[in-house]
CHARMM internal coordinates of N, CA and C (Angstrom, degrees):
IC EDIT
DIST 1 N 1 CA 1.4467
DIST 1 CA 1 C 1.5262
ANGL 1 N 1 CA 1 C 107.87
DIST 1 C 2 N 1.3128
ANGL 1 CA 1 C 2 N 116.44
DIHE 1 N 1 CA 1 C 2 N 135.51
DIST 2 N 2 CA 1.4523
ANGL 1 C 2 N 2 CA 120.83
DIHE 1 CA 1 C 2 N 2 CA 179.49
DIST 2 CA 2 C 1.5213
ANGL 2 N 2 CA 2 C 112.05
DIHE 1 C 2 N 2 CA 2 C -68.48
DIST 2 C 3 N 1.3070
ANGL 2 CA 2 C 3 N 114.94
DIHE 2 N 2 CA 2 C 3 N 155.50
DIST 3 N 3 CA 1.4618
ANGL 2 C 3 N 3 CA 120.70
DIHE 2 CA 2 C 3 N 3 CA -178.36
DIST 3 CA 3 C 1.5280
ANGL 3 N 3 CA 3 C 110.63
DIHE 2 C 3 N 3 CA 3 C -59.88
DIST 3 C 4 N 1.3157
ANGL 3 CA 3 C 4 N 116.51
DIHE 3 N 3 CA 3 C 4 N -43.68
DIST 4 N 4 CA 1.4659
ANGL 3 C 4 N 4 CA 120.35
DIHE 3 CA 3 C 4 N 4 CA -178.89
DIST 4 CA 4 C 1.5212
ANGL 4 N 4 CA 4 C 110.81
DIHE 3 C 4 N 4 CA 4 C -58.85
DIST 4 C 5 N 1.3207
ANGL 4 CA 4 C 5 N 116.69
DIHE 4 N 4 CA 4 C 5 N -46.59
DIST 5 N 5 CA 1.4696
ANGL 4 C 5 N 5 CA 120.35
DIHE 4 CA 4 C 5 N 5 CA -179.77
DIST 5 CA 5 C 1.5214
ANGL 5 N 5 CA 5 C 111.22
DIHE 4 C 5 N 5 CA 5 C -64.98
DIST 5 C 6 N 1.3200
ANGL 5 CA 5 C 6 N 116.72
DIHE 5 N 5 CA 5 C 6 N -37.90
DIST 6 N 6 CA 1.4582
ANGL 5 C 6 N 6 CA 120.85
DIHE 5 CA 5 C 6 N 6 CA -179.75
DIST 6 CA 6 C 1.5299
ANGL 6 N 6 CA 6 C 111.15
DIHE 5 C 6 N 6 CA 6 C -65.60
DIST 6 C 7 N 1.3221
ANGL 6 CA 6 C 7 N 116.37
DIHE 6 N 6 CA 6 C 7 N -46.06
DIST 7 N 7 CA 1.4639
ANGL 6 C 7 N 7 CA 120.29
DIHE 6 CA 6 C 7 N 7 CA 179.29
DIST 7 CA 7 C 1.5223
ANGL 7 N 7 CA 7 C 110.22
DIHE 6 C 7 N 7 CA 7 C -65.52
DIST 7 C 8 N 1.3210
ANGL 7 CA 7 C 8 N 116.68
DIHE 7 N 7 CA 7 C 8 N -45.18
DIST 8 N 8 CA 1.4709
ANGL 7 C 8 N 8 CA 120.17
DIHE 7 CA 7 C 8 N 8 CA -179.68
DIST 8 CA 8 C 1.5221
ANGL 8 N 8 CA 8 C 111.06
DIHE 7 C 8 N 8 CA 8 C -61.22
DIST 8 C 9 N 1.3217
ANGL 8 CA 8 C 9 N 117.08
DIHE 8 N 8 CA 8 C 9 N -44.10
DIST 9 N 9 CA 1.4617
ANGL 8 C 9 N 9 CA 120.50
DIHE 8 CA 8 C 9 N 9 CA 179.73
DIST 9 CA 9 C 1.5183
ANGL 9 N 9 CA 9 C 112.28
DIHE 8 C 9 N 9 CA 9 C -63.63
DIST 9 C 10 N 1.3237
ANGL 9 CA 9 C 10 N 116.28
DIHE 9 N 9 CA 9 C 10 N -43.37
DIST 10 N 10 CA 1.4637
ANGL 9 C 10 N 10 CA 120.11
DIHE 9 CA 9 C 10 N 10 CA 179.51
DIST 10 CA 10 C 1.5235
ANGL 10 N 10 CA 10 C 110.86
DIHE 9 C 10 N 10 CA 10 C -65.39
DIST 10 C 11 N 1.3226
ANGL 10 CA 10 C 11 N 116.80
DIHE 10 N 10 CA 10 C 11 N -41.24
DIST 11 N 11 CA 1.4645
ANGL 10 C 11 N 11 CA 120.74
DIHE 10 CA 10 C 11 N 11 CA 179.09
DIST 11 CA 11 C 1.5242
ANGL 11 N 11 CA 11 C 110.91
DIHE 10 C 11 N 11 CA 11 C -65.56
DIST 11 C 12 N 1.3210
ANGL 11 CA 11 C 12 N 117.06
DIHE 11 N 11 CA 11 C 12 N -38.26
DIST 12 N 12 CA 1.4633
ANGL 11 C 12 N 12 CA 121.12
DIHE 11 CA 11 C 12 N 12 CA 177.50
DIST 12 CA 12 C 1.5197
ANGL 12 N 12 CA 12 C 110.46
DIHE 11 C 12 N 12 CA 12 C -63.58
DIST 12 C 13 N 1.3334
ANGL 12 CA 12 C 13 N 116.89
DIHE 12 N 12 CA 12 C 13 N -44.75
DIST 13 N 13 CA 1.4656
ANGL 12 C 13 N 13 CA 120.46
DIHE 12 CA 12 C 13 N 13 CA 178.68
DIST 13 CA 13 C 1.5251
ANGL 13 N 13 CA 13 C 111.25
DIHE 12 C 13 N 13 CA 13 C -60.78
DIST 13 C 14 N 1.3291
ANGL 13 CA 13 C 14 N 116.49
DIHE 13 N 13 CA 13 C 14 N -43.48
DIST 14 N 14 CA 1.4603
ANGL 13 C 14 N 14 CA 120.14
DIHE 13 CA 13 C 14 N 14 CA 179.15
DIST 14 CA 14 C 1.5246
ANGL 14 N 14 CA 14 C 110.31
DIHE 13 C 14 N 14 CA 14 C -65.08
DIST 14 C 15 N 1.3184
ANGL 14 CA 14 C 15 N 117.35
DIHE 14 N 14 CA 14 C 15 N -42.34
DIST 15 N 15 CA 1.4603
ANGL 14 C 15 N 15 CA 121.21
DIHE 14 CA 14 C 15 N 15 CA 179.18
DIST 15 CA 15 C 1.5281
ANGL 15 N 15 CA 15 C 110.86
DIHE 14 C 15 N 15 CA 15 C -60.42
DIST 15 C 16 N 1.3237
ANGL 15 CA 15 C 16 N 117.11
DIHE 15 N 15 CA 15 C 16 N -42.05
DIST 16 N 16 CA 1.4635
ANGL 15 C 16 N 16 CA 120.42
DIHE 15 CA 15 C 16 N 16 CA 179.22
DIST 16 CA 16 C 1.5282
ANGL 16 N 16 CA 16 C 111.23
DIHE 15 C 16 N 16 CA 16 C -65.04
DIST 16 C 17 N 1.3308
ANGL 16 CA 16 C 17 N 116.52
DIHE 16 N 16 CA 16 C 17 N -39.96
DIST 17 N 17 CA 1.4645
ANGL 16 C 17 N 17 CA 120.22
DIHE 16 CA 16 C 17 N 17 CA 178.87
DIST 17 CA 17 C 1.5301
ANGL 17 N 17 CA 17 C 110.88
DIHE 16 C 17 N 17 CA 17 C -65.68
DIST 17 C 18 N 1.3247
ANGL 17 CA 17 C 18 N 117.10
DIHE 17 N 17 CA 17 C 18 N -39.97
DIST 18 N 18 CA 1.4683
ANGL 17 C 18 N 18 CA 120.87
DIHE 17 CA 17 C 18 N 18 CA 178.48
DIST 18 CA 18 C 1.5254
ANGL 18 N 18 CA 18 C 110.32
DIHE 17 C 18 N 18 CA 18 C -68.95
DIST 18 C 19 N 1.3245
ANGL 18 CA 18 C 19 N 117.25
DIHE 18 N 18 CA 18 C 19 N -37.28
DIST 19 N 19 CA 1.4641
ANGL 18 C 19 N 19 CA 120.74
DIHE 18 CA 18 C 19 N 19 CA 176.98
DIST 19 CA 19 C 1.5224
ANGL 19 N 19 CA 19 C 110.35
DIHE 18 C 19 N 19 CA 19 C -60.08
DIST 19 C 20 N 1.3404
ANGL 19 CA 19 C 20 N 116.72
DIHE 19 N 19 CA 19 C 20 N -43.24
DIST 20 N 20 CA 1.4687
ANGL 19 C 20 N 20 CA 120.05
DIHE 19 CA 19 C 20 N 20 CA 176.64
DIST 20 CA 20 C 1.5301
ANGL 20 N 20 CA 20 C 110.66
DIHE 19 C 20 N 20 CA 20 C -62.25
DIST 20 C 21 N 1.3354
ANGL 20 CA 20 C 21 N 117.17
DIHE 20 N 20 CA 20 C 21 N -40.15
DIST 21 N 21 CA 1.4660
ANGL 20 C 21 N 21 CA 121.07
DIHE 20 CA 20 C 21 N 21 CA 178.15
DIST 21 CA 21 C 1.5247
ANGL 21 N 21 CA 21 C 110.16
DIHE 20 C 21 N 21 CA 21 C -60.21
DIST 21 C 22 N 1.3130
ANGL 21 CA 21 C 22 N 116.81
DIHE 21 N 21 CA 21 C 22 N -45.02
DIST 22 N 22 CA 1.4656
ANGL 21 C 22 N 22 CA 120.69
DIHE 21 CA 21 C 22 N 22 CA -178.70
DIST 22 CA 22 C 1.5201
ANGL 22 N 22 CA 22 C 111.65
DIHE 21 C 22 N 22 CA 22 C -67.86
DIST 22 C 23 N 1.3230
ANGL 22 CA 22 C 23 N 117.58
DIHE 22 N 22 CA 22 C 23 N -35.22
DIST 23 N 23 CA 1.4632
ANGL 22 C 23 N 23 CA 119.24
DIHE 22 CA 22 C 23 N 23 CA -176.60
DIST 23 CA 23 C 1.5239
ANGL 23 N 23 CA 23 C 112.79
DIHE 22 C 23 N 23 CA 23 C -80.77
DIST 23 C 24 N 1.3299
ANGL 23 CA 23 C 24 N 117.60
DIHE 23 N 23 CA 23 C 24 N -30.08
DIST 24 N 24 CA 1.4677
ANGL 23 C 24 N 24 CA 120.14
DIHE 23 CA 23 C 24 N 24 CA -177.10
DIST 24 CA 24 C 1.5211
ANGL 24 N 24 CA 24 C 113.26
DIHE 23 C 24 N 24 CA 24 C -106.41
DIST 24 C 25 N 1.3308
ANGL 24 CA 24 C 25 N 116.88
DIHE 24 N 24 CA 24 C 25 N -19.84
DIST 25 N 25 CA 1.4522
ANGL 24 C 25 N 25 CA 120.52
DIHE 24 CA 24 C 25 N 25 CA -176.63
DIST 25 CA 25 C 1.5208
ANGL 25 N 25 CA 25 C 113.51
DIHE 24 C 25 N 25 CA 25 C 82.86
DIST 25 C 26 N 1.3266
ANGL 25 CA 25 C 26 N 116.23
DIHE 25 N 25 CA 25 C 26 N -1.16
DIST 26 N 26 CA 1.4597
ANGL 25 C 26 N 26 CA 120.67
DIHE 25 CA 25 C 26 N 26 CA 179.28
DIST 26 CA 26 C 1.5194
ANGL 26 N 26 CA 26 C 109.32
DIHE 25 C 26 N 26 CA 26 C -127.58
DIST 26 C 27 N 1.3418
ANGL 26 CA 26 C 27 N 116.62
DIHE 26 N 26 CA 26 C 27 N 141.52
DIST 27 N 27 CA 1.4675
ANGL 26 C 27 N 27 CA 118.81
DIHE 26 CA 26 C 27 N 27 CA -179.89
DIST 27 CA 27 C 1.5242
ANGL 27 N 27 CA 27 C 111.68
DIHE 26 C 27 N 27 CA 27 C -69.62
DIST 27 C 28 N 1.3103
ANGL 27 CA 27 C 28 N 115.05
DIHE 27 N 27 CA 27 C 28 N 139.40
DIST 28 N 28 CA 1.4613
ANGL 27 C 28 N 28 CA 120.29
DIHE 27 CA 27 C 28 N 28 CA 174.96
DIST 28 CA 28 C 1.5240
ANGL 28 N 28 CA 28 C 108.20
DIHE 27 C 28 N 28 CA 28 C -73.11
DIST 28 C 29 N 1.3045
ANGL 28 CA 28 C 29 N 116.79
DIHE 28 N 28 CA 28 C 29 N 160.08
DIST 29 N 29 CA 1.4488
ANGL 28 C 29 N 29 CA 121.09
DIHE 28 CA 28 C 29 N 29 CA -178.40
DIST 29 CA 29 C 1.5123
ANGL 29 N 29 CA 29 C 113.90
DIHE 28 C 29 N 29 CA 29 C -61.23
DIST 29 C 30 N 1.3295
ANGL 29 CA 29 C 30 N 116.86
DIHE 29 N 29 CA 29 C 30 N -25.85
DIST 30 N 30 CA 1.4650
ANGL 29 C 30 N 30 CA 120.08
DIHE 29 CA 29 C 30 N 30 CA -176.19
DIST 30 CA 30 C 1.5284
ANGL 30 N 30 CA 30 C 113.69
DIHE 29 C 30 N 30 CA 30 C -97.00
DIST 30 C 31 N 1.3218
ANGL 30 CA 30 C 31 N 118.68
DIHE 30 N 30 CA 30 C 31 N 5.02
DIST 31 N 31 CA 1.4660
ANGL 30 C 31 N 31 CA 120.56
DIHE 30 CA 30 C 31 N 31 CA -177.20
DIST 31 CA 31 C 1.5252
ANGL 31 N 31 CA 31 C 111.43
DIHE 30 C 31 N 31 CA 31 C -62.90
DIST 31 C 32 N 1.3088
ANGL 31 CA 31 C 32 N 117.65
DIHE 31 N 31 CA 31 C 32 N -50.50
DIST 32 N 32 CA 1.4683
ANGL 31 C 32 N 32 CA 120.45
DIHE 31 CA 31 C 32 N 32 CA -178.54
DIST 32 CA 32 C 1.5210
ANGL 32 N 32 CA 32 C 110.97
DIHE 31 C 32 N 32 CA 32 C -64.55
DIST 32 C 33 N 1.3168
ANGL 32 CA 32 C 33 N 116.76
DIHE 32 N 32 CA 32 C 33 N -40.84
DIST 33 N 33 CA 1.4676
ANGL 32 C 33 N 33 CA 120.32
DIHE 32 CA 32 C 33 N 33 CA -179.87
DIST 33 CA 33 C 1.5245
ANGL 33 N 33 CA 33 C 110.90
DIHE 32 C 33 N 33 CA 33 C -65.52
DIST 33 C 34 N 1.3303
ANGL 33 CA 33 C 34 N 117.23
DIHE 33 N 33 CA 33 C 34 N -41.42
DIST 34 N 34 CA 1.4636
ANGL 33 C 34 N 34 CA 120.75
DIHE 33 CA 33 C 34 N 34 CA 179.56
DIST 34 CA 34 C 1.5247
ANGL 34 N 34 CA 34 C 110.72
DIHE 33 C 34 N 34 CA 34 C -65.21
DIST 34 C 35 N 1.3262
ANGL 34 CA 34 C 35 N 117.05
DIHE 34 N 34 CA 34 C 35 N -41.25
DIST 35 N 35 CA 1.4668
ANGL 34 C 35 N 35 CA 120.56
DIHE 34 CA 34 C 35 N 35 CA 178.81
DIST 35 CA 35 C 1.5275
ANGL 35 N 35 CA 35 C 110.85
DIHE 34 C 35 N 35 CA 35 C -65.63
DIST 35 C 36 N 1.3243
ANGL 35 CA 35 C 36 N 116.72
DIHE 35 N 35 CA 35 C 36 N -42.01
DIST 36 N 36 CA 1.4677
ANGL 35 C 36 N 36 CA 120.49
DIHE 35 CA 35 C 36 N 36 CA 179.94
DIST 36 CA 36 C 1.5246
ANGL 36 N 36 CA 36 C 111.09
DIHE 35 C 36 N 36 CA 36 C -65.84
DIST 36 C 37 N 1.3255
ANGL 36 CA 36 C 37 N 116.66
DIHE 36 N 36 CA 36 C 37 N -40.28
DIST 37 N 37 CA 1.4651
ANGL 36 C 37 N 37 CA 120.82
DIHE 36 CA 36 C 37 N 37 CA 179.77
DIST 37 CA 37 C 1.5242
ANGL 37 N 37 CA 37 C 110.41
DIHE 36 C 37 N 37 CA 37 C -63.91
DIST 37 C 38 N 1.3195
ANGL 37 CA 37 C 38 N 117.08
DIHE 37 N 37 CA 37 C 38 N -45.29
DIST 38 N 38 CA 1.4642
ANGL 37 C 38 N 38 CA 120.55
DIHE 37 CA 37 C 38 N 38 CA 179.47
DIST 38 CA 38 C 1.5275
ANGL 38 N 38 CA 38 C 110.55
DIHE 37 C 38 N 38 CA 38 C -64.38
DIST 38 C 39 N 1.3165
ANGL 38 CA 38 C 39 N 117.55
DIHE 38 N 38 CA 38 C 39 N -38.27
DIST 39 N 39 CA 1.4676
ANGL 38 C 39 N 39 CA 120.49
DIHE 38 CA 38 C 39 N 39 CA 177.66
DIST 39 CA 39 C 1.5284
ANGL 39 N 39 CA 39 C 110.84
DIHE 38 C 39 N 39 CA 39 C -63.52
DIST 39 C 40 N 1.3416
ANGL 39 CA 39 C 40 N 117.46
DIHE 39 N 39 CA 39 C 40 N -39.78
DIST 40 N 40 CA 1.4694
ANGL 39 C 40 N 40 CA 120.38
DIHE 39 CA 39 C 40 N 40 CA 178.24
DIST 40 CA 40 C 1.5220
ANGL 40 N 40 CA 40 C 110.94
DIHE 39 C 40 N 40 CA 40 C -65.37
DIST 40 C 41 N 1.3225
ANGL 40 CA 40 C 41 N 117.14
DIHE 40 N 40 CA 40 C 41 N -42.52
DIST 41 N 41 CA 1.4626
ANGL 40 C 41 N 41 CA 120.51
DIHE 40 CA 40 C 41 N 41 CA 179.38
DIST 41 CA 41 C 1.5265
ANGL 41 N 41 CA 41 C 110.15
DIHE 40 C 41 N 41 CA 41 C -64.28
DIST 41 C 42 N 1.3300
ANGL 41 CA 41 C 42 N 117.03
DIHE 41 N 41 CA 41 C 42 N -43.69
DIST 42 N 42 CA 1.4664
ANGL 41 C 42 N 42 CA 120.48
DIHE 41 CA 41 C 42 N 42 CA 179.43
DIST 42 CA 42 C 1.5248
ANGL 42 N 42 CA 42 C 110.69
DIHE 41 C 42 N 42 CA 42 C -61.19
DIST 42 C 43 N 1.3160
ANGL 42 CA 42 C 43 N 117.24
DIHE 42 N 42 CA 42 C 43 N -39.89
DIST 43 N 43 CA 1.4648
ANGL 42 C 43 N 43 CA 120.58
DIHE 42 CA 42 C 43 N 43 CA 178.57
DIST 43 CA 43 C 1.5237
ANGL 43 N 43 CA 43 C 110.70
DIHE 42 C 43 N 43 CA 43 C -64.65
DIST 43 C 44 N 1.3306
ANGL 43 CA 43 C 44 N 116.93
DIHE 43 N 43 CA 43 C 44 N -40.10
DIST 44 N 44 CA 1.4639
ANGL 43 C 44 N 44 CA 120.49
DIHE 43 CA 43 C 44 N 44 CA 178.39
DIST 44 CA 44 C 1.5193
ANGL 44 N 44 CA 44 C 111.03
DIHE 43 C 44 N 44 CA 44 C -65.30
DIST 44 C 45 N 1.3295
ANGL 44 CA 44 C 45 N 117.15
DIHE 44 N 44 CA 44 C 45 N -41.24
DIST 45 N 45 CA 1.4651
ANGL 44 C 45 N 45 CA 120.67
DIHE 44 CA 44 C 45 N 45 CA 178.20
DIST 45 CA 45 C 1.5265
ANGL 45 N 45 CA 45 C 109.69
DIHE 44 C 45 N 45 CA 45 C -63.10
DIST 45 C 46 N 1.3282
ANGL 45 CA 45 C 46 N 117.02
DIHE 45 N 45 CA 45 C 46 N -43.41
DIST 46 N 46 CA 1.4708
ANGL 45 C 46 N 46 CA 120.34
DIHE 45 CA 45 C 46 N 46 CA 177.57
DIST 46 CA 46 C 1.5217
ANGL 46 N 46 CA 46 C 111.04
DIHE 45 C 46 N 46 CA 46 C -58.94
DIST 46 C 47 N 1.3354
ANGL 46 CA 46 C 47 N 117.24
DIHE 46 N 46 CA 46 C 47 N -43.29
DIST 47 N 47 CA 1.4641
ANGL 46 C 47 N 47 CA 121.11
DIHE 46 CA 46 C 47 N 47 CA 178.97
DIST 47 CA 47 C 1.5255
ANGL 47 N 47 CA 47 C 111.09
DIHE 46 C 47 N 47 CA 47 C -61.71
DIST 47 C 48 N 1.3279
ANGL 47 CA 47 C 48 N 116.30
DIHE 47 N 47 CA 47 C 48 N -42.77
DIST 48 N 48 CA 1.4627
ANGL 47 C 48 N 48 CA 120.08
DIHE 47 CA 47 C 48 N 48 CA 179.71
DIST 48 CA 48 C 1.5217
ANGL 48 N 48 CA 48 C 111.88
DIHE 47 C 48 N 48 CA 48 C -64.88
DIST 48 C 49 N 1.3152
ANGL 48 CA 48 C 49 N 116.82
DIHE 48 N 48 CA 48 C 49 N -43.47
DIST 49 N 49 CA 1.4639
ANGL 48 C 49 N 49 CA 120.45
DIHE 48 CA 48 C 49 N 49 CA 179.39
DIST 49 CA 49 C 1.5257
ANGL 49 N 49 CA 49 C 110.07
DIHE 48 C 49 N 49 CA 49 C -62.45
DIST 49 C 50 N 1.3180
ANGL 49 CA 49 C 50 N 116.75
DIHE 49 N 49 CA 49 C 50 N -42.25
DIST 50 N 50 CA 1.4632
ANGL 49 C 50 N 50 CA 120.87
DIHE 49 CA 49 C 50 N 50 CA 177.90
DIST 50 CA 50 C 1.5211
ANGL 50 N 50 CA 50 C 111.01
DIHE 49 C 50 N 50 CA 50 C -62.67
DIST 50 C 51 N 1.3263
ANGL 50 CA 50 C 51 N 117.01
DIHE 50 N 50 CA 50 C 51 N -43.14
DIST 51 N 51 CA 1.4657
ANGL 50 C 51 N 51 CA 121.07
DIHE 50 CA 50 C 51 N 51 CA 179.69
DIST 51 CA 51 C 1.5232
ANGL 51 N 51 CA 51 C 111.41
DIHE 50 C 51 N 51 CA 51 C -64.97
DIST 51 C 52 N 1.3181
ANGL 51 CA 51 C 52 N 116.86
DIHE 51 N 51 CA 51 C 52 N -41.01
DIST 52 N 52 CA 1.4664
ANGL 51 C 52 N 52 CA 120.51
DIHE 51 CA 51 C 52 N 52 CA 178.94
DIST 52 CA 52 C 1.5266
ANGL 52 N 52 CA 52 C 110.01
DIHE 51 C 52 N 52 CA 52 C -65.06
DIST 52 C 53 N 1.3272
ANGL 52 CA 52 C 53 N 116.40
DIHE 52 N 52 CA 52 C 53 N -44.78
DIST 53 N 53 CA 1.4681
ANGL 52 C 53 N 53 CA 120.08
DIHE 52 CA 52 C 53 N 53 CA 178.88
DIST 53 CA 53 C 1.5235
ANGL 53 N 53 CA 53 C 110.88
DIHE 52 C 53 N 53 CA 53 C -61.71
DIST 53 C 54 N 1.3250
ANGL 53 CA 53 C 54 N 117.16
DIHE 53 N 53 CA 53 C 54 N -41.01
DIST 54 N 54 CA 1.4666
ANGL 53 C 54 N 54 CA 120.82
DIHE 53 CA 53 C 54 N 54 CA 179.37
DIST 54 CA 54 C 1.5178
ANGL 54 N 54 CA 54 C 110.73
DIHE 53 C 54 N 54 CA 54 C -65.79
DIST 54 C 55 N 1.3227
ANGL 54 CA 54 C 55 N 116.87
DIHE 54 N 54 CA 54 C 55 N -40.07
DIST 55 N 55 CA 1.4657
ANGL 54 C 55 N 55 CA 120.57
DIHE 54 CA 54 C 55 N 55 CA 179.73
DIST 55 CA 55 C 1.5258
ANGL 55 N 55 CA 55 C 110.49
DIHE 54 C 55 N 55 CA 55 C -65.50
DIST 55 C 56 N 1.3151
ANGL 55 CA 55 C 56 N 117.07
DIHE 55 N 55 CA 55 C 56 N -40.66
DIST 56 N 56 CA 1.4616
ANGL 55 C 56 N 56 CA 120.08
DIHE 55 CA 55 C 56 N 56 CA 179.84
DIST 56 CA 56 C 1.5182
ANGL 56 N 56 CA 56 C 110.96
DIHE 55 C 56 N 56 CA 56 C -69.17
DIST 56 C 57 N 1.3120
ANGL 56 CA 56 C 57 N 117.64
DIHE 56 N 56 CA 56 C 57 N -37.66
DIST 57 N 57 CA 1.4622
ANGL 56 C 57 N 57 CA 121.63
DIHE 56 CA 56 C 57 N 57 CA 178.16
DIST 57 CA 57 C 1.5207
ANGL 57 N 57 CA 57 C 110.05
DIHE 56 C 57 N 57 CA 57 C -66.72
DIST 57 C 58 N 1.3124
ANGL 57 CA 57 C 58 N 116.71
DIHE 57 N 57 CA 57 C 58 N -37.55
DIST 58 N 58 CA 1.4567
ANGL 57 C 58 N 58 CA 121.56
DIHE 57 CA 57 C 58 N 58 CA -179.82
DIST 58 CA 58 C 1.5138
ANGL 58 N 58 CA 58 C 113.29
DIHE 57 C 58 N 58 CA 58 C -67.34
DIST 58 C 59 N 1.3255
ANGL 58 CA 58 C 59 N 117.75
DIHE 58 N 58 CA 58 C 59 N -25.02
DIST 59 N 59 CA 1.4682
ANGL 58 C 59 N 59 CA 122.11
DIHE 58 CA 58 C 59 N 59 CA -179.40
DIST 59 CA 59 C 1.5116
ANGL 59 N 59 CA 59 C 112.13
DIHE 58 C 59 N 59 CA 59 C -78.50
DIST 59 C 60 N 1.3058
ANGL 59 CA 59 C 60 N 116.78
DIHE 59 N 59 CA 59 C 60 N -24.60
DIST 60 N 60 CA 1.4653
ANGL 59 C 60 N 60 CA 119.77
DIHE 59 CA 59 C 60 N 60 CA -173.99
DIST 60 CA 60 C 1.4663
ANGL 60 N 60 CA 60 C 111.80
DIHE 59 C 60 N 60 CA 60 C -77.97
END
COOR INIT
IC SEED 1 N 1 CA 1 C
IC BUILD
């Protein structure tokens, strides 16, 4: 799965969980899991961007 699709899917899941929280006043069972998953994906993307930047800097 591409990074864009993974981030978009995780963000959509988190948005849906937060929407349920706002509409019911209580967190859905998947809210914490969705937030944790999105945080892990964001950390991986940050690592990749850093690695790519380092590789490009090393070539110059």
